[in-house]
N, C-alpha and C positions, 0 to 999 in steps of 0.2 A: 265485148268488153262490158257493155251495159248489162247484159244478162248475168255475167259473172258478178258484177257489183250488186245487182238485185238479189241474186242468190246469197251472196255474202251478207247482205243487209237482212234478208229473211232469217238466216241462221243466227245472226246477232240478236235479232228481235226475239227469236225463240229462247235464246240463252237468257236474255233480259227477263222474259216472262217467267222462265223457270226459277231464276234467282229471286225475283219478286215473290213468287209463291213460296219458295223456301224461307225467305226472310219473314214472311207472314206466319208460317208455321213456327219458326223459331221465336217470334214475338209472342205468339199464343202460348208456347211452352214456358217462356219466361214469366208470363202472367200467372201461370199455375204454380210456379215454384213457391211463392210466399204462402199460398193457401195450403199447399202440402206441408210446408215447414210448420205452419201454425197447427195443423192437425197432428203432426208428429210431436210437437211440444205438448199438446193436450194429452195425447196418449201417454207420453213419458211421465207427465205430472200425475196422471191417474194411476199409472203403474206404481210409481213411487209412493203414492198415498196408500194404495192397497198393500204394498209391501210393509209400510210402517204399521198399518193396522194389524196385519198378520203377526208381525213381530211383537206388538203390544199384547195381542191376545195370547200369544205363546208365553210371554212373560207372566201374564196373569194366570194362565193355566198352571205353569210351573209353581207359582207362589201358592195357588190353591192346593196343588198336590202336596206341597211341603206342609202346608197348614193341616191338611187332612192326615198326613203321616204323624204329625205332632199330636193331634187330637187322638188318634188311635193309640199312640204310645201312652198318652195320659190315661185313656180309658183302660188300657191293658194294665197299667201300673196301679190304678185305683182298684181294679178287680183282684189284684194279687194281694 
């Protein structure tokens, strides 16, 4: 009966050790989540800034193309 109790105690201790190790891994994972969230927020803000800059450049390009078209029409009209 003593041996059975010792064996059961040993099994319980192994389970406790495994659960402690798992809890430590989970705690470490929880500590990395805010860091990863901050990185994701930075990447998102950077992406949105780049998108806005591209849209602005595209608008400027279209305006310049329209201005060029108008200048060509004026030059063509003056030559006629």
